[in-house]
C-alpha distance (Angstrom), angle and dihedral (degrees) to the residues before:
residue distance angle dihedral
M1 . . .
G2 3.81 . .
T3 3.75 130.5 .
L4 3.79 133.2 -129.3
G5 3.78 86.9 -96.9
N6 3.78 92.7 58.6
Q7 3.80 100.8 89.2
S8 3.79 97.6 -176.2
Y9 3.80 91.4 50.9
W10 3.80 94.2 52.3
M11 3.78 93.2 42.0
Q12 3.80 87.3 55.2
R13 3.80 89.9 48.9
L14 3.78 90.2 50.1
L15 3.77 93.4 50.8
L16 3.80 90.3 47.4
T17 3.80 96.5 46.9
P18 3.81 102.6 149.0
E19 3.75 120.8 -102.2
V20 3.78 131.9 -166.3
E21 3.78 124.8 -135.1
D22 3.81 122.4 175.9
G23 3.78 91.3 -21.2
R24 3.81 95.8 -51.7
L25 3.81 118.3 126.4
S26 3.78 127.0 -159.9
V27 3.80 118.5 -123.4
E28 3.80 87.6 -106.6
Y29 3.82 87.6 72.6
T30 3.80 89.0 88.1
V31 3.81 89.2 66.8
Y32 3.81 92.3 55.4
K33 3.80 99.9 34.5
P34 3.83 92.7 101.2
V35 3.82 89.0 57.8
N36 3.79 91.2 50.0
D37 3.80 90.4 48.6
L38 3.81 91.6 49.2
V39 3.79 91.2 53.6
Q40 3.80 91.4 50.5
R41 3.81 91.8 48.0
L42 3.81 89.9 51.4
V43 3.80 91.8 49.9
D44 3.80 92.0 47.2
G45 3.79 91.0 47.8
F46 3.78 96.3 48.7
E47 3.80 93.1 41.8
Y48 3.78 92.9 54.1
G49 3.76 96.9 41.4
W50 3.81 103.7 -94.6
R51 3.80 107.9 153.5
K52 3.81 125.5 158.5
G53 3.74 114.0 -178.3
G54 3.80 98.7 -21.8
S55 3.76 115.2 -106.2
H56 3.82 92.6 4.1
D57 3.81 93.8 73.5
V58 3.78 98.2 105.1
Y59 3.79 120.0 -29.2
S60 3.79 112.3 24.6
M61 3.81 99.2 102.6
W62 3.80 105.8 50.7
G63 3.80 94.6 140.5
S64 3.80 114.3 -142.7
H65 3.81 116.9 23.9
D66 3.79 92.8 -161.2
F67 3.80 92.2 112.9
L68 3.80 90.2 58.8
S69 3.79 96.3 55.0
K70 3.81 104.7 79.9
S71 3.82 93.0 108.1
P72 3.83 99.2 -99.6
I73 3.80 119.1 -159.1
F74 3.81 126.9 -134.0
F75 3.81 127.0 -172.5
L76 3.81 113.3 -147.0
S77 3.79 116.8 -158.2
T78 3.79 148.8 123.5
G79 3.79 90.5 -102.2
R80 3.83 123.5 -113.6
T81 3.80 86.7 74.5
G82 3.80 102.9 115.3
T83 3.79 96.7 -83.1
M84 3.81 92.2 140.4
L85 3.80 90.7 53.7
L86 3.81 90.8 49.0
T87 3.81 90.1 47.3
H88 3.80 90.6 58.1
L89 3.79 93.0 42.1
L90 3.83 96.8 48.7
S91 3.80 90.3 46.4
A92 3.80 85.6 70.8
A93 3.82 89.3 67.8
K94 3.79 118.7 94.1
G95 3.78 121.5 -112.1
V96 3.80 99.3 20.6
K97 3.78 136.7 105.6
V98 3.81 112.1 -156.3
F99 3.82 120.8 -157.7
H100 3.79 120.0 -165.2
S101 3.81 101.7 175.9
P102 3.81 109.3 4.2
V103 3.78 119.6 177.9
P104 2.95 119.0 -76.4
T105 3.79 93.0 39.5
F106 3.85 92.9 -178.4
T107 3.81 86.9 -135.0
N108 3.80 95.1 131.8
Q109 3.81 91.7 43.5
A110 3.83 97.0 48.8
N111 3.80 97.0 101.5
Y112 3.81 93.0 50.1
L113 3.81 91.4 45.4
R114 3.81 92.0 52.7
H115 3.80 93.6 48.2
T116 3.80 89.9 48.8
G117 3.80 92.6 47.4
L118 3.80 92.2 49.7
R119 3.81 90.2 62.6
G120 3.78 87.2 67.5
N121 3.80 97.1 -165.5
T122 3.80 127.6 128.2
E123 3.79 94.6 -101.2
S124 3.81 93.7 51.8
V125 3.81 92.6 50.3
T126 3.81 89.2 48.3
I127 3.81 89.6 54.3
L128 3.80 89.9 51.4
E129 3.81 90.2 48.5
Q130 3.79 91.9 55.2
I131 3.79 92.8 47.8
F132 3.80 91.5 47.5
M133 3.80 93.1 49.4
A134 3.81 91.9 46.3
G135 3.78 89.5 56.2
R136 3.80 102.4 35.7
E137 3.82 111.8 24.6
H138 3.82 93.1 93.0
M139 3.81 92.1 51.2
L140 3.80 95.8 44.6
F141 3.79 89.9 49.9
K142 3.79 94.9 50.1
T143 3.80 95.4 46.1
Y144 3.80 89.8 49.7
R145 3.78 92.3 45.8
Y146 3.78 92.3 56.6
G147 3.78 94.0 45.2
L148 3.79 94.7 -106.2
R149 3.77 129.7 134.9
Y150 3.79 115.8 -123.8
V151 3.83 116.4 -125.1
E152 3.82 124.0 178.2
T153 3.80 124.4 -173.1
N154 3.82 94.5 172.0
H155 3.82 105.5 128.3
P156 3.86 100.6 -146.2
I157 3.82 87.4 64.7
T158 3.82 83.1 75.8
F159 3.79 91.3 83.2
L160 3.79 92.3 55.8
S161 3.81 92.1 52.3
P162 3.84 96.4 105.5
A163 3.81 88.9 57.7
I164 3.80 93.8 43.1
A165 3.80 91.0 51.5
R166 3.81 91.0 53.6
L167 3.81 97.5 40.1
L168 3.80 96.8 43.6
P169 3.81 109.5 39.5
E170 3.83 91.9 178.8
A171 3.81 94.7 51.0
K172 3.80 118.0 119.3
F173 3.80 125.3 -146.9
V174 3.80 131.9 -151.9
F175 3.80 115.9 -159.0
L176 3.80 106.2 -152.3
F177 3.81 121.4 -173.7
R178 3.80 139.4 171.5
H179 3.82 139.2 -161.7
P180 3.84 105.8 -71.4
G181 3.80 92.9 -135.8
E182 3.80 90.8 57.3
F183 3.79 91.0 45.6
V184 3.82 92.8 50.2
R185 3.79 91.5 47.0
S186 3.81 90.3 53.2
G187 3.80 91.3 48.4
V188 3.80 93.5 49.1
R189 3.80 90.9 49.7
R190 3.80 89.8 51.0
G191 3.80 93.2 49.1
W192 3.80 99.4 -114.8
Y193 3.81 114.6 177.1
S194 3.79 88.9 10.1
G195 3.80 92.2 119.1
V196 3.80 92.4 -120.4
H197 3.80 102.7 68.6
P198 3.83 109.1 108.3
H199 3.81 92.8 -130.4
D200 3.81 96.3 49.2
K201 3.81 87.6 96.1
G202 3.79 92.2 72.2
R203 3.78 99.1 27.4
L204 3.78 115.0 124.2
R205 3.76 120.1 -86.9
P206 3.79 126.6 179.4
T207 3.77 122.8 -103.6
E208 3.80 116.7 -113.1
D209 3.81 88.0 -105.3
E210 3.80 90.5 58.1
I211 3.82 102.1 42.6
S212 3.80 128.3 -6.3
D213 3.79 119.2 -115.3
Q214 3.79 91.5 -114.6
E215 3.78 93.4 49.6
W216 3.80 90.2 48.7
K217 3.80 91.3 51.3
D218 3.79 88.6 53.7
F219 3.80 92.8 52.7
S220 3.79 115.7 109.1
Q221 3.80 119.0 -125.8
I222 3.81 89.3 -102.4
K223 3.80 92.1 53.7
K224 3.81 92.7 47.3
I225 3.79 93.5 51.6
A226 3.81 91.3 43.2
W227 3.81 88.1 53.1
L228 3.82 88.8 50.1
W229 3.83 89.9 54.5
D230 3.80 92.2 47.5
A231 3.81 97.1 43.1
T232 3.81 94.2 47.5
N233 3.79 93.8 48.9
A234 3.80 90.9 45.5
Y235 3.82 89.0 53.8
I236 3.80 90.7 51.1
E237 3.80 92.2 48.9
R238 3.79 90.4 50.3
T239 3.81 91.8 51.4
L240 3.80 94.2 47.3
E241 3.81 92.2 49.9
N242 3.80 86.8 70.1
I243 3.81 95.6 47.2
A244 3.80 126.6 80.2
S245 3.80 111.6 -99.6
S246 3.81 89.1 -123.7
R247 3.81 88.4 68.4
H248 3.81 100.7 55.4
F249 3.79 139.1 55.4
Q250 3.81 128.3 -164.5
M251 3.80 118.6 -140.1
N252 3.82 130.0 -175.6
F253 3.82 108.5 -151.8
N254 3.82 90.4 -156.8
E255 3.81 89.5 62.7
L256 3.80 95.6 49.5
S257 3.80 110.2 152.3
V258 3.79 141.6 142.2
D259 3.81 89.9 -95.3
L260 3.79 92.5 51.8
I261 3.81 90.5 49.0
Y262 3.79 89.5 52.4
E263 3.82 89.6 52.1
L264 3.80 89.1 50.8
L265 3.80 92.9 48.4
S266 3.79 91.2 48.9
F267 3.81 90.3 52.8
L268 3.81 91.5 47.7
E269 3.81 92.5 43.0
L270 3.80 92.0 -125.2
C271 3.80 131.1 134.9
I272 3.82 128.6 -142.6
D273 3.80 125.6 162.6
E274 3.80 118.0 -112.8
L275 3.81 95.4 -116.8
P276 3.84 96.3 62.4
I277 3.81 89.5 43.5
R278 3.80 91.4 55.7
R279 3.79 90.9 43.6
H280 3.80 93.0 53.0
L281 3.80 93.8 45.6
K282 3.81 90.2 56.0
R283 3.79 92.9 54.1
K284 3.78 122.2 91.1
V285 3.79 107.0 -135.7
N286 3.83 128.6 -174.2
V287 3.81 90.9 -3.0
Q288 3.80 116.2 -175.2
R289 3.81 107.4 -111.7
T290 3.80 103.7 166.2
G291 3.78 134.4 67.9
N292 3.78 129.9 34.1
F293 3.78 123.6 -110.9
P294 3.82 127.9 135.0
S295 3.79 125.1 -109.1
Y296 3.81 115.5 -96.2
D297 3.82 94.8 -99.3
K298 3.82 88.5 59.9
W299 3.80 96.5 50.7
T300 3.78 119.4 115.0
L301 3.80 117.4 -104.0
E302 3.81 88.7 -109.4
Q303 3.79 91.9 54.9
Q304 3.80 92.1 47.8
N305 3.79 91.1 49.3
E306 3.81 90.2 52.4
L307 3.80 89.5 57.1
I308 3.82 94.4 42.8
G309 3.79 91.3 50.3
I310 3.80 90.9 57.6
C311 3.80 105.3 36.5
G312 3.80 107.9 4.7
D313 3.81 96.1 114.1
R314 3.80 95.4 51.4
A315 3.81 92.2 42.3
A316 3.81 89.9 54.0
R317 3.81 90.3 51.9
Y318 3.81 88.2 53.7
G319 3.81 89.7 53.0
Y320 3.80 99.4 -104.2
I321 3.80 120.2 142.0
L322 3.80 106.6 -150.2
K323 3.82 98.3 -176.4
């Protein structure tokens, strides 16, 4: 094993930081498993009332924050919004390291993180800060150490965004969204809220104040996934309302083009030649290949009305015509 002084060893570790795709973990996961376990222990502790000394539990005395200040970039989204494509594309820029599904992904903790973030008080943001630092401090440090800029397209990071915005004042955020009908179709085909999908454990569920347990049980799969789209985007909007407009960029996946990519790169202060941009935009990445469910224009009127009843207002504000 290498040491912190062995630059080539740690650069190799950085470049091989484990990622998760469809539940599969690389062998490198064993190196980062203690970090994943720490995050889960923190979530369990905070969720069930374990507090020892307030904000000094784990990560309140880091010393200098210099290593966190290299303007990291975080994509906020529902997922299924082209984040894999953008991961490949942005990796063509110099001086960045882009992570699509770093361990821990926070997938199983997403529901708890959202409920905590919705409280909006100082204590709840402090809890999110500690969880974020437990899961990302090692990666932020190593990217900074090797002169790279940290970029994360992993969608569950969305629910830690209030903490990230406060901890990292130079961080930039990209709000990425997609037509809700396409998102719901993808979720149905993947079996979300079916009770058998491996990530249903951490998938968002409404608080009792939002929707009663009985009403939620009566929701169809379409309505549950439509609510997921609406609730996630509402959370992002709420976070960005408290962040200077110079720090965030809004991006409609359905309008993806070379010009839009150039706008994004200008905001992020990154450079990529036009040829690789066009090449990446032509590629189909992370395409859904399993499950059968029709495209939105082939839904029944009843199915479309279910979606409109849940997220029609927000979709209209994003420029989507649902009928």
